C-alpha positions in Angstrom: 0.3 -0.2 -0.1 1.0 3.3 -0.8 0.1 6.7 1.0 0.0 9.6 0.1 -1.2 13.2 1.8 -2.6 16.6 0.4 -5.1 19.4 1.2 -7.9 20.6 -0.7 -9.7 23.2 1.7 -7.8 23.0 5.2 -9.2 19.2 4.9 -6.6 16.7 5.3 -6.8 14.5 1.9 -5.4 10.3 2.9 -5.1 9.0 -0.3 -4.4 5.1 -0.1 -3.3 3.0 -3.5 -2.8 -0.8 -3.8 -3.7 -3.2 -0.9 -4.8 -2.1 2.8 -3.7 -5.6 4.5 -2.7 -3.8 8.0 0.2 -4.8 9.5 3.2 -1.9 9.0 0.2 -0.1 6.2 -1.7 0.7 9.4 2.0 2.0 11.6 2.2 4.3 8.3 -1.5 5.4 8.6 -1.6 5.5 12.4 2.4 7.3 12.7 0.8 10.4 9.9 -2.9 11.0 11.7 -1.1 10.9 15.5 1.2 14.2 13.2 -1.9 15.5 11.9 -4.1 15.9 15.2 -0.5 17.3 16.4 -0.5 19.6 13.6 -3.9 20.3 14.8 -5.6 18.6 11.3 -8.5 16.9 12.5 -10.1 17.1 9.7 -9.7 14.0 8.1 -10.8 12.3 4.4 -9.7 9.0 3.0 -9.6 8.5 -0.4 -10.1 4.6 -1.1 -10.2 5.2 -4.9 -6.9 3.8 -5.4 -8.2 1.0 -3.1 -8.0 -2.8 -4.8 -9.2 -5.3 -1.5 -8.4 -4.4 2.0 -8.6 -7.4 5.2 -10.0 -6.9 7.9 -6.9 -5.8 9.5 -7.0 -3.3 7.3 -10.8 -2.3 8.0 -9.5 -2.2 12.0 -6.4 0.7 10.5 -9.5 2.4 9.7 -11.0 2.2 12.9 -8.6 3.2 14.8 -8.1 5.9 12.4 -11.6 7.3 13.3 -11.0 6.4 17.3 -7.7 8.9 17.1 -9.3 11.6 15.1 -12.9 12.0 17.1 -10.7 11.5 20.4 -8.5 15.0 19.4 -12.4 16.5 18.7 -12.6 15.7 15.1 -13.7 13.1 12.9 -11.9 10.7 9.5 -14.5 10.2 6.7 -14.2 7.4 3.3 -14.8 8.8 0.0 -14.8 7.0 -3.4 -14.5 3.4 -1.9 -15.0 0.7 -5.2 -18.3 -1.5 -5.1 -16.0 -4.5 -3.9 -15.3 -2.2 -0.7 -18.0 -0.7 0.1 -19.9 -3.9 0.1 -17.8 -4.6 2.6 -18.0 -1.7 4.4 -22.0 -2.6 4.2 -21.7 -6.2 5.4 -19.8 -5.6 8.7 -22.3 -2.6 9.1 -19.1 0.1 9.2 -21.7 2.2 7.1 -22.9 3.3 10.4 -20.2 4.0 11.6 -18.1 5.9 9.1 -19.8 8.6 6.2 -19.4 7.8 3.3 -19.1 9.5 0.0 -19.0 9.0 -3.7 -16.2 11.6 -4.0 -13.3 13.3 -2.7 -15.0 16.7 -3.1 -18.2 15.2 -1.7 -15.9 14.6 1.1 -14.7 17.0 1.5 -17.9 19.4 1.2 -19.5 17.7 4.5 -17.2 19.1 6.7 -18.1 22.9 5.7 
């Protein structure tokens, strides 16, 4: 998995690309989110448009990220998940936990 970040209108966008399977990837995401929190950047959108597969460790990674942001008074939203990833979130009932958006633009505008 590759992780890159950018900012749009004061919202931090975390782009994940490849297979999200936990392990060292989870550490990379967790470290990034804690750096954002330290910089008072507490509005995060995770762009899943480049993610092909995700397992339970990948889901756990997202849940831990959401928990960290909410504990810091922020939020984490998911954008552009493929049908495959979206159905995984539905099956695991994580659609009741995460706010899902079809595009990054819509997720960013939901913060205003």
